[in-house]
Steps between C-alpha positions, in 0.01 A plus 500: 500500500180308560235581750408276788150359464289605668621853529624594843309766698801732458502460118120545481527818713744648245261445202148494646435854400520406131184291528138592545273265685133553567329225705152656455371387164139514397506192281712199396726279702693625801815676365839349560756710688774637276765333723352160426494567133861635493613193694348284226666709227837462674444128535437465120800722428729314742396144403457581126180296497173562324221686688297176509762347734449749778466327840140458618547742792561793258235710320354370179741490206279711278477770763872513546576499127256789434643705783853423379410637154346810656798564730747445217312743275472776767854465625421368840717188463801712387460710817479183711825376328673831576392527858581139590804457281372202314407396149158368415554286187271282294662279241 
């Protein structure tokens, strides 16, 4: 099953607790909300396109790619797959 992009409010409510988001940063660019990044990850997985082809209204490709690697490594994406009943696949 593939996820709808962007995630519905109901789907996000089921997985939001898996993500940490702190808007108050002391330095750097304004952080992107995890929901935006996850939508971009799902877009890449669904369309099987390279990160550089992300639509312009999505967060930067590098940001999404790095978060994807982090979330894969720490098991967050596996939990998202289990809770939403989908498969996040990169070929």
